[in-house]
C-alpha angles and dihedrals in degrees: 000000000000123000133167119242131163139228117244121223087257090058098255124139124207112224107211115249095237091058091047092051095047090055095038091239114157134173108297094026117139118247129180118222118202140167111217123175091338097312127113109230123191116188131181110239134189123207107228132188104254122227086216130060090267104120090186098058110146128185115238102029095101096076095112094227101139 
């Protein structure tokens, strides 16, 4: 899904409602923002309880896209 948005003078981007709905992202959802090879990447993440001792385990970070 590709849609056009714009950057406000304050540096904010509006994510189209259809994208938010398709990813089940609501106000207060956590997202990860990265710059990879010159591209801005925004990913939905979910904080999960880790089975290990890692208190910072986050679902969706093991994609290997780096």
